[in-house]
VEXZA-104135 format. One line per 5 residues: number of its first residue (from 1); their letters; for each residue y negated, x, z of C-alpha. Coordinates in pm, 1 decimal. Example, Ala and Ser with C-alpha at 12.3 -4.5 7.8 and 13.67 -1.06 7.14 Angstrom:
REM VEXZA-104135
1 = AS = 450.0,1230.0,780.0  106.0,1367.0,714.0
This chain:
REM VEXZA-104135
1 = MIRDT = -12806.6,13774.1,19306.9  -12729.0,14130.7,19267.3  -12345.7,14226.2,19298.9  -12387.5,14578.2,19436.9  -12053.1,14659.2,19634.3
6 = ARFHK = -12197.9,15008.5,19728.8  -12454.3,14869.6,19967.9  -12164.1,14725.0,20180.7  -12036.5,15064.8,20285.1  -12390.6,15213.9,20292.3
11 = NHQYD = -12490.5,14975.0,20571.2  -12403.1,15112.9,20904.5  -12286.1,14795.9,21037.7  -12329.1,14420.6,20986.1  -12382.5,14165.1,21245.3
16 = VLIIG = -12133.4,13929.6,21090.6  -11875.1,13972.8,20804.8  -11753.2,13670.6,20650.0  -11425.5,13666.7,20456.3  -11413.7,13381.2,20216.9
21 = GGING = -11672.1,13235.5,19969.3  -11571.5,12872.3,19975.3  -11797.1,12605.4,20118.7  -11754.3,12695.7,20491.2  -11813.2,13063.5,20437.1
26 = AAIAY = -12111.1,13001.6,20223.9  -12280.8,12775.6,20478.0  -12207.0,12996.7,20748.5  -12366.2,13287.7,20564.4  -12662.5,13080.6,20477.5
31 = LASVT = -12730.6,12967.3,20859.2  -12641.6,13315.4,21001.6  -12889.7,13464.2,20775.5  -13153.9,13207.2,20887.0  -13112.9,13342.7,21220.4
36 = GAKVA = -13214.8,13690.2,21125.5  -12874.4,13846.2,21152.4  -12728.7,14107.3,20901.0  -12469.4,13921.1,20711.3  -12204.8,14019.1,20455.2
41 = LLEKD = -11975.5,13789.8,20265.2  -11696.2,13882.0,20046.3  -11476.3,13652.3,19824.5  -11170.8,13772.8,19654.1  -11201.5,13554.6,19347.0
46 = DFASG = -11522.9,13359.9,19271.3  -11731.1,13137.6,19498.8  -11585.9,12790.5,19525.7  -11272.2,12918.5,19318.7  -11032.7,12742.2,19570.1
51 = ASSKS = -11027.0,12395.7,19722.2  -11411.6,12396.4,19719.5  -11429.8,12313.4,19340.3  -11109.4,12103.6,19345.7  -11219.1,11806.1,19567.5
56 = TKLLH = -11275.5,11428.5,19472.9  -11634.0,11513.6,19434.3  -11725.2,11298.6,19711.5  -11954.5,11335.3,20026.3  -11825.9,11053.4,20232.7
61 = GGIRY = -11757.9,10940.5,20578.0  -11395.2,10868.4,20497.4  -11352.1,10503.0,20540.8  -10952.9,10561.4,20537.8  -10990.0,10759.4,20876.9
66 = LENFE = -11092.5,10438.1,21061.5  -10737.5,10316.0,21075.7  -10661.4,10644.0,21260.8  -10946.6,10570.0,21515.4  -11124.1,10878.3,21419.0
71 = FDLVA = -11456.1,10708.5,21466.2  -11625.4,11030.2,21568.3  -11527.3,11214.9,21266.0  -11639.2,10920.1,21049.4  -11985.6,10903.1,21228.0
76 = ESLKE = -12038.5,11278.2,21195.2  -11956.8,11267.8,20836.7  -12181.8,10979.0,20754.1  -12474.5,11163.5,20913.6  -12394.7,11492.8,20701.1
81 = RFIQY = -12363.7,11292.5,20395.2  -12717.5,11159.6,20452.6  -12848.9,11501.6,20520.8  -12713.2,11642.7,20203.9  -12840.3,11362.5,20003.2
86 = KNAPH = -13193.9,11389.9,20137.8  -13197.0,11769.2,20095.9  -13024.2,11808.7,19772.9  -13061.6,11483.3,19566.4  -12995.6,11673.2,19234.2
91 = LVKIL = -12633.5,11734.0,19374.7  -12573.5,11411.6,19560.5  -12582.6,11068.2,19418.0  -12527.7,10731.0,19572.0  -12227.4,10555.4,19430.3
96 = TFIIP = -12084.2,10204.2,19498.5  -11728.5,10165.2,19567.4  -11510.9,9838.7,19532.8  -11199.7,9768.5,19726.1  -11000.9,9501.7,19564.3
101 = VYKKD = -10740.9,9341.9,19772.8  -10391.7,9179.8,19660.9  -10159.4,8935.3,19834.0  -9896.9,9219.6,19885.8  -10121.3,9502.8,19972.2
106 = HRPLW = -10053.2,9684.4,20296.9  -10409.2,9636.0,20422.7  -10513.3,9267.2,20419.1  -10863.2,9156.5,20317.2  -10967.0,9092.9,20686.2
111 = MMKLG = -10890.2,9448.6,20770.4  -11099.7,9567.6,20469.2  -11381.2,9348.2,20565.9  -11380.5,9487.1,20920.4  -11356.6,9832.6,20788.8
116 = VWLYD = -11667.2,9822.9,20567.3  -11862.3,9652.2,20849.8  -11759.9,9927.1,21077.0  -11838.8,10192.1,20834.0  -12184.6,10060.9,20802.0
121 = FLSGN = -12233.7,10033.6,21178.2  -12129.4,10386.8,21242.6  -12369.8,10511.8,20962.9  -12654.3,10372.5,21184.8  -12997.9,10521.4,21060.9
126 = YSMGE = -12806.2,10717.5,20796.2  -12692.9,10427.7,20590.0  -12698.0,10454.8,20214.0  -12643.5,10085.3,20119.9  -12499.5,9778.6,20275.3
131 = HQYIN = -12142.6,9653.3,20226.4  -12084.2,9310.5,20053.3  -11787.2,9080.0,20020.6  -11704.3,8985.5,19665.6  -11485.3,8677.4,19589.2
136 = PAQLI = -11210.3,8697.5,19311.1  -11421.2,8511.7,19042.3  -11724.2,8755.5,19117.4  -11498.4,9058.0,19084.1  -11334.9,8926.3,18748.3
141 = SMVPQ = -11676.1,8870.1,18622.6  -11792.3,9225.3,18701.9  -11458.4,9395.7,18598.9  -11294.2,9173.6,18347.4  -11003.0,9439.3,18290.0
146 = IRQQG = -10904.9,9428.8,18655.3  -10558.7,9254.8,18741.4  -10607.1,8900.5,18839.3  -10272.5,8796.1,18945.8  -10243.5,8795.3,19336.6
151 = LVGAV = -10621.9,8893.8,19371.3  -10761.3,8760.3,19698.3  -11089.4,8911.9,19708.4  -11281.1,9247.8,19745.4  -11548.2,9429.7,19939.3
156 = SYCDA = -11792.6,9698.4,19834.7  -11955.7,9967.3,20014.9  -12186.2,10273.2,19946.5  -12084.0,10640.8,19948.0  -12203.8,10956.1,19766.2
161 = QMNDA = -12077.7,11163.4,19476.7  -12163.3,11531.7,19463.2  -12121.0,11852.7,19266.2  -11877.1,12043.2,19477.6  -11881.5,12374.9,19299.2
166 = RMCLE = -12267.1,12397.3,19265.5  -12313.0,12288.5,19620.9  -12105.4,12579.0,19735.9  -12295.2,12816.6,19508.9  -12624.1,12705.7,19606.8
171 = NILMA = -12538.5,12774.1,19983.2  -12436.7,13121.8,19862.1  -12777.1,13151.3,19671.2  -12959.9,13048.2,19992.2  -12760.8,13300.8,20200.4
176 = DSKGA = -12859.2,13567.0,19959.7  -13232.1,13469.5,19937.6  -13227.8,13505.8,20323.9  -13110.8,13868.4,20318.0  -12714.8,13820.7,20316.9
181 = HVANH = -12523.6,14061.0,20114.0  -12259.2,13873.9,19907.7  -12005.5,13971.0,19646.7  -11737.2,13769.1,19456.5  -11431.2,13940.8,19314.6
186 = VEVID = -11388.9,14153.6,19640.8  -11058.5,14124.8,19827.2  -11014.5,14212.4,20186.8  -10688.8,14425.4,20200.0  -10687.6,14532.1,20574.3
191 = FLKDN = -10881.3,14496.3,20896.7  -11063.2,14790.5,21046.7  -10966.8,14810.1,21417.7  -11044.9,15024.7,21714.9  -10816.8,14995.1,22013.3
196 = GTCRG = -10705.8,14669.3,21874.0  -11038.4,14511.2,21830.0  -11168.6,14435.6,21492.8  -11458.3,14631.0,21355.2  -11490.0,14515.1,20989.3
201 = AVAKD = -11250.4,14522.0,20691.1  -11119.7,14730.0,20427.5  -11213.8,14574.7,20084.9  -11110.1,14628.5,19716.3  -11324.7,14552.3,19417.6
206 = VLTGG = -11109.8,14351.4,19199.9  -11320.6,14426.4,18889.0  -11333.9,14809.3,18916.8  -11049.2,14887.3,19158.5  -11282.1,15066.2,19405.5
211 = IFEVK = -11192.0,15061.9,19780.6  -11444.0,15056.7,20059.3  -11499.1,14981.7,20424.9  -11736.9,14718.0,20553.7  -11824.9,14750.1,20921.7
216 = AKTTI = -11931.5,14460.3,21135.6  -11970.4,14355.7,21499.1  -11811.5,14028.1,21439.3  -11567.6,13912.3,21162.9  -11502.4,13561.6,21062.6
221 = VTVGP = -11244.5,13434.9,20827.8  -11317.7,13121.2,20619.4  -11048.0,13125.4,20345.4  -10910.6,12789.1,20377.5  -10549.5,12755.8,20282.7
226 = WADIL = -10512.6,13145.8,20288.6  -10585.8,13145.3,20668.8  -10215.1,13192.8,20770.1  -10202.7,13508.7,20548.0  -10502.1,13661.7,20701.6
231 = LHKDS = -10382.0,13559.9,21061.4  -10047.6,13748.4,20996.1  -10231.7,14041.4,20853.4  -10444.0,14036.0,21159.2  -10136.9,14037.3,21390.1
236 = VKNPS = -9756.6,13950.5,21317.2  -9769.5,13783.6,21666.8  -10022.4,13527.4,21543.7  -9866.5,13183.7,21497.7  -9914.5,13002.2,21176.8
241 = RLRST = -10180.5,12737.3,21226.4  -10203.9,12537.6,20918.2  -10016.3,12247.6,20747.4  -10113.9,12253.8,20377.6  -10111.5,11965.1,20153.3
246 = KGVHV = -10166.0,11942.4,19778.3  -10415.5,11720.5,19623.0  -10393.1,11647.2,19240.1  -10675.8,11488.6,19041.5  -10661.5,11365.7,18673.9
251 = LYRGQ = -10967.1,11330.0,18464.0  -10900.9,11056.6,18216.1  -11086.4,10989.7,17884.9  -11328.1,10720.2,17899.2  -11505.5,10524.5,18164.5
256 = ICEKA = -11282.3,10266.2,18316.4  -11570.6,10103.2,18503.3  -11933.9,10195.4,18604.2  -11841.1,10117.2,18964.7  -11613.3,10340.0,19178.6
261 = FLLQS = -11280.3,10197.7,19306.2  -11088.9,10269.1,19621.7  -10727.6,10144.7,19556.9  -10416.6,10088.1,19767.4  -10095.3,10245.6,19654.8
266 = SSDKR = -9817.1,10013.1,19627.4  -9548.5,10268.1,19649.9  -9638.3,10478.3,19963.8  -9926.9,10272.9,20107.9  -10184.4,10565.1,20063.0
271 = IFFVI = -10527.4,10503.4,19925.1  -10675.8,10682.3,19610.3  -10990.0,10666.6,19398.9  -11080.4,10588.8,19046.1  -11427.3,10705.5,19009.2
276 = PFRGH = -11683.1,10735.2,18701.5  -11732.7,11101.2,18643.2  -11940.4,11248.7,18358.2  -11856.3,10972.2,18120.3  -11482.3,10956.4,18211.1
281 = SLIGT = -11259.0,10846.0,18494.7  -11151.1,11089.2,18783.2  -10818.9,10951.4,18927.7  -10696.4,11097.2,19257.7  -10592.6,11215.1,19484.2
286 = TDTDY = -10236.7,11285.7,19588.2  -10141.5,11409.2,19935.9  -9808.0,11583.8,19961.9  -9691.8,11875.7,20176.3  -9718.5,12215.3,19999.4
291 = EGSPD = -9553.1,12523.4,20118.9  -9611.6,12764.9,19826.2  -9891.4,13015.7,19774.0  -10234.9,12872.3,19739.0  -10288.2,13102.8,19437.2
296 = GVKAQ = -10004.3,12924.3,19261.3  -10068.6,12552.4,19314.9  -10021.9,12341.0,19013.6  -9994.7,11968.4,18945.5  -9625.4,11857.4,18881.5
301 = PNDVD = -9544.2,11578.8,18624.4  -9450.0,11339.4,18906.9  -9805.0,11398.6,19056.4  -9943.4,11270.5,18734.9  -9703.5,10998.2,18679.5
306 = YLLKE = -9780.0,10863.2,19040.5  -10163.8,10853.9,18967.5  -10138.5,10696.0,18639.8  -9883.0,10428.5,18743.7  -10086.9,10324.1,19047.7
311 = ASRVF = -10396.4,10299.0,18837.7  -10228.0,10100.0,18582.8  -10117.7,9838.8,18837.1  -10492.1,9750.8,18907.0  -10606.5,9816.4,18562.2
316 = PEVVF = -10312.5,9661.8,18320.1  -10532.8,9622.0,18027.9  -10594.6,9997.7,18005.0  -10303.8,10169.7,17842.6  -10288.7,10501.6,18047.1
321 = KKENI = -10142.2,10768.5,17801.4  -10111.6,11142.7,17898.6  -10266.0,11256.2,17562.8  -10588.5,11099.5,17694.8  -10595.8,11312.5,17992.2
326 = ITIFA = -10888.8,11572.2,17959.7  -10795.0,11790.4,18241.5  -10573.7,11801.5,18548.4  -10664.0,11999.5,18877.1  -10480.9,12072.3,19198.9
331 = GVRPL = -10607.3,12211.0,19532.8  -10464.0,12298.2,19866.5  -10603.2,12129.8,20176.4  -10604.0,12355.3,20475.2  -10535.8,12118.4,20759.9
336 = VHEQG = -10493.5,12225.5,21122.1  -10112.0,12191.6,21177.9  -9964.6,11867.2,21346.5  -9682.8,11631.9,21292.7  -9683.8,11317.7,21074.3
341 = SPSKI = -9733.0,11208.2,20729.7  -9963.7,11411.1,20522.2  -10225.8,11137.6,20477.7  -10233.8,11076.3,20845.5  -10309.3,11435.7,20954.7
346 = SRKHS = -10651.8,11454.8,21103.6  -10921.6,11632.9,20895.0  -11102.7,11768.2,21198.4  -11172.5,12134.8,21205.9  -11097.9,12403.4,21474.5
351 = IEKTF = -11268.4,12732.9,21530.8  -11052.2,12987.5,21700.4  -11064.0,13360.5,21802.3  -10748.2,13588.4,21813.0  -10683.9,13861.0,22030.4
356 = SGIWY = -10838.3,14117.8,21799.7  -11169.3,13926.7,21819.6  -11148.8,13782.7,21469.0  -11273.8,13419.7,21439.8  -11101.6,13179.3,21209.6
361 = VLGGK = -11233.6,12844.2,21084.5  -10938.2,12604.0,21023.7  -10924.8,12268.3,20864.9  -11225.0,12037.5,20831.3  -11345.9,11821.9,20546.3
366 = YTTYR = -11610.1,11912.1,20284.6  -11859.7,11664.3,20393.8  -11883.9,11812.2,20734.0  -11932.2,12177.0,20621.9  -12297.3,12210.2,20744.2
371 = AIAKE = -12204.0,12096.0,21088.9  -11892.5,12335.4,21089.0  -12125.1,12614.8,21002.7  -12370.1,12524.7,21258.2  -12100.0,12526.7,21528.7
376 = CVQKI = -11952.5,12856.4,21411.5  -12284.4,13032.3,21425.2  -12352.5,12893.5,21772.8  -12015.9,13051.1,21874.5  -12037.1,13388.7,21705.2
381 = LPTWS = -12415.0,13440.0,21750.8  -12497.0,13262.7,22073.3  -12817.3,13473.8,22137.9  -12944.4,13418.1,21781.4  -12864.5,13037.1,21745.9
386 = HKLPA = -13189.0,12914.3,21889.3  -13340.5,13019.5,21551.9  -13121.8,12764.6,21369.6  -13315.0,12487.4,21191.6  -13309.1,12130.1,21272.1
391 = DVDYP = -13015.5,11930.3,21146.3  -13217.5,11743.2,20889.1  -13378.8,12054.9,20746.0  -13113.3,12201.7,20509.6  -13271.1,12290.2,20172.3
396 = LYGSG = -13052.6,12420.4,19906.0  -13134.5,12647.3,19619.6  -13246.6,12374.2,19385.2  -13402.5,12154.0,19657.0  -13768.7,12052.1,19613.0
401 = QVSTD = -13969.6,11802.6,19408.6  -13919.2,11804.4,19031.7  -14227.8,11659.5,18888.7  -14290.0,11824.2,18558.0  -14339.5,11593.5,18240.9
406 = IKQTA = -14006.0,11611.4,18056.2  -14175.0,11561.0,17709.7  -14414.3,11843.2,17764.5  -14141.1,12074.1,17902.3  -13910.0,11988.6,17598.3
411 = LRFGL = -14197.0,12061.7,17348.5  -14271.6,12393.9,17502.9  -13919.2,12529.3,17488.8  -13818.0,12350.1,17158.4  -13558.6,12137.7,17314.7
416 = GTEVV = -13466.7,11761.9,17324.2  -13585.2,11567.4,17623.0  -13217.8,11480.8,17693.3  -13149.7,11845.0,17747.8  -13442.4,11899.2,17988.5
421 = SYLMD = -13348.8,11593.6,18168.0  -12980.7,11715.3,18208.0  -13104.6,12071.7,18336.1  -13315.5,11897.7,18590.4  -13031.1,11693.5,18711.0
426 = FYGSR = -12805.9,12004.9,18723.3  -13043.6,12269.2,18865.6  -13303.5,12064.1,19044.3  -13615.9,12253.3,19100.1  -13466.5,12559.4,18964.1
431 = YEDVL = -13441.2,12428.3,18601.9  -13756.1,12613.8,18492.1  -13589.2,12939.6,18587.8  -13313.3,12861.1,18333.3  -13569.6,12761.9,18065.6
436 = KLIDG = -13794.9,13076.7,18113.7  -13505.3,13284.4,17988.3  -13578.4,13127.7,17635.6  -13916.7,13303.1,17635.7  -13757.4,13642.9,17613.5
441 = DSSLR = -13459.1,13530.6,17385.7  -13517.0,13230.3,17165.5  -13140.8,13214.8,17080.9  -13076.3,13077.9,17417.6  -13227.4,12750.1,17332.9
446 = VKLCD = -12930.7,12672.6,17128.0  -12665.9,12426.4,17249.2  -12331.3,12575.0,17322.4  -12138.2,12305.4,17158.3  -12169.0,11956.8,17043.5
451 = CSLAI = -11923.7,11842.0,17342.6  -12229.9,11859.2,17604.4  -12595.3,11918.8,17642.3  -12535.3,12270.5,17790.5  -12734.5,12551.6,17617.5
456 = RAQVA = -12698.9,12921.6,17601.6  -12959.1,12993.1,17847.2  -12735.1,12866.1,18113.6  -12467.7,13112.0,18056.7  -12744.0,13395.8,18074.0
461 = YACKV = -12875.5,13249.7,18391.1  -12538.1,13236.8,18538.7  -12490.8,13617.4,18468.9  -12847.2,13713.7,18572.9  -12879.1,13497.9,18883.8
466 = EMART = -12571.6,13333.7,18988.4  -12328.2,13631.9,18988.6  -12102.5,13509.2,18718.7  -11866.0,13805.1,18590.7  -11589.7,13645.6,18410.6
471 = FDDVY = -11539.1,13374.8,18150.1  -11399.4,13130.7,18410.8  -11677.5,13188.9,18646.2  -11907.9,13052.8,18374.3  -11704.7,12786.2,18210.8
476 = IRRLQ = -11512.3,12645.8,18513.2  -11769.4,12694.9,18798.2  -12125.5,12757.4,18684.7  -12114.1,12504.4,18384.8  -11817.8,12309.4,18466.3
481 = LQYND = -11733.8,12251.1,18088.0  -11363.8,12188.6,18166.1  -11448.7,11840.8,18239.5  -11591.5,11782.6,17890.5  -11392.7,11622.5,17602.8
486 = CSSGG = -11414.6,11906.1,17373.2  -11166.2,11948.8,17079.0  -11335.0,12220.6,16896.3  -11343.5,12483.8,17142.4  -11685.2,12574.0,17024.7
491 = CRESI = -11834.7,12604.3,17386.5  -11568.3,12854.9,17466.6  -11668.7,13066.3,17169.4  -12044.7,13049.2,17245.7  -11988.3,13144.7,17608.2
496 = EDVLK = -11781.9,13447.8,17499.5  -12062.4,13539.6,17245.3  -12362.3,13518.2,17511.8  -12151.8,13708.8,17763.9  -12137.3,14004.7,17524.5
501 = TYAV = -12502.0,14051.0,17592.1  -12556.6,13916.7,17930.5  -12240.6,14003.4,18119.1  -12307.3,14290.9,18358.5
């Protein structure tokens, strides 16, 4: 991808200007470009730098929404989960979840049995595996470290784990490949209006300070938890539409179990997950009201204490210590405003148009991003939408068969087979594009650090192809090395070194 801000104001007028480079904006840019429309997308930070990289890393139907009777949302999510799995298996993996049930739990065993049966029923032809009942003896045999006192049984079901930051990025890359003009680190500072009707935006290049105009027939705002800010910039008369909630996750050193767990909290009746993630355990999430700026969201000590305390209730043999936390991350959920406890608020989305003609995408859950994007394109480009592909046809940038012999590839580029396998899993069919950079610079085959299998070529690729411009762009979102248990800091030093040569 080329980051060329000059082309935005050189173009006379775009059909669609998308403000926000999270998962919804990325997918809308992709699908709108497929129709042949002239599309521009601007992101004030980096692609997926907000909530789109701070999820629980799941593509799931949302089994807990069944108790809210949101059967349509669950069914739609299960279909979308399947579509993503079939189109991007390098980013989406099937994962088995276990729900243990204890005597004093808020949700009894019969309810959980009914829940997983209904979950499978709603999946229909999009099932990824059948549910099972597990008696206490079986569960203790499978997971000896689980709390045995009061255990009455368990159920299991299948869902999917995904790479959230790269899924967003691959949608951006697809949009670019279809002709969209995209740029990160460009902030919209005002709207262009003609007699009250929006005709585009005034933008600022955060990296250079340059200010320019982007003209468009239609403007759509997909900024997640920042939507109310843009609504008020659009017009002071626009009411706030969001109820933001904070979600905190803890990545704990070591893998508690190879299976994922959905657990019931004893303190507030919520549910949360303990999930195997890159050799460690991802614990989350919290769900509390948040009224501050989305730019300043942080995990508080009580958030971490809550997660570790509730996890230790089910895994008493694991001594949870804060010094064993690898990283903590917090994100803001941009839910459509309604009354009730945060965890009961619907994850359904809304696509709304203001008096000035600006469209806003509000709410929604990550799993349904493609369906949201399709609906949005149908609304904003009604005469173009007949060119949209079939639902099941949604290839991402790394989609396609990976059939190269690992040993031969490793021999050709002077790498270990485990490195080649890791790159295939990370980039899908595009892994060879990363490796080919070694032909021009043999130093790129060197590993960044002993803490991971990542190599220097990935940093160069992030700069040359994936529009990485800052250290955080590479470290946090392109390579996601913050999830590694690194004590030496060697990966940071290596990235800085490669950036000296390849940063644009």
